[in-house]
C-alpha positions in Angstrom: 13.1 -1.6 -21.5 14.1 -1.0 -25.0 17.9 -1.5 -26.3 18.0 -0.1 -30.1 19.4 3.6 -30.0 16.5 6.2 -31.2 17.6 8.6 -34.2 18.0 11.9 -33.0 17.4 12.6 -36.7 14.5 10.6 -37.2 13.8 12.5 -34.2 13.9 15.5 -35.9 12.1 14.7 -38.4 9.4 13.6 -37.0 8.8 15.8 -34.3 9.3 19.0 -37.6 6.7 17.3 -39.5 4.5 15.9 -37.8 4.6 18.0 -34.3 3.8 16.4 -30.5 2.5 13.2 -33.0 6.3 12.5 -33.3 6.6 12.8 -30.0 4.8 9.7 -29.4 9.0 7.9 -31.4 10.2 8.8 -27.9 8.6 10.5 -25.6 5.0 8.8 -24.6 3.8 11.2 -22.1 4.9 14.0 -23.9 3.7 13.5 -26.7 0.0 12.7 -25.1 0.5 15.6 -23.0 1.8 18.8 -25.8 -1.5 17.0 -27.7 -4.0 17.2 -25.1 -2.5 21.3 -24.2 -1.6 21.5 -28.0 -5.5 20.0 -28.5 -6.9 22.8 -25.2 -5.7 25.6 -27.1 -5.5 25.6 -30.1 -8.5 29.1 -30.6 -5.8 31.2 -29.8 -2.5 29.4 -32.2 -0.1 30.5 -29.8 -0.2 27.4 -27.6 -0.1 24.9 -29.7 3.1 26.8 -31.5 4.6 26.8 -28.5 3.2 22.7 -28.0 5.2 22.1 -31.8 8.8 23.8 -31.1 8.2 22.4 -27.3 8.7 18.9 -29.1 11.2 19.2 -31.6 13.4 20.1 -28.1 11.9 17.7 -25.2 12.5 14.5 -28.7 15.9 15.3 -29.5 16.6 15.6 -25.5 14.2 12.3 -24.4 16.3 10.7 -27.9 19.7 11.9 -26.5 19.0 10.3 -22.7 17.8 7.5 -24.1 21.3 6.7 -25.9 23.1 7.8 -23.4 20.8 5.5 -21.1 21.9 2.9 -23.3 25.7 3.2 -23.8 25.9 3.4 -19.1 24.0 -0.2 -19.8 25.8 -1.7 -22.1 29.4 -0.4 -20.4 28.5 -1.5 -17.4 26.7 -5.5 -18.7 30.4 -5.6 -21.0 32.3 -5.0 -17.1 30.5 -7.3 -15.3 32.1 -10.0 -13.6 31.1 -14.1 -14.6 
């Protein structure tokens, strides 16, 4: 488990400028899936645009979820009796 918090700002900028490639920062499996979908739907141009917007939303959600789980884990470990 990664015990470092992830920056929501960095996640936003990476996904905003790099799309699904920027999603690799916060969710590797989601990034791979969106990259494949974007490539397959490239001729219609609407598919990659949807993937781009989804990557921004998924990146923010996954970063927030990671940081929340990390806080809960740290609280659990600090309340653990020795």
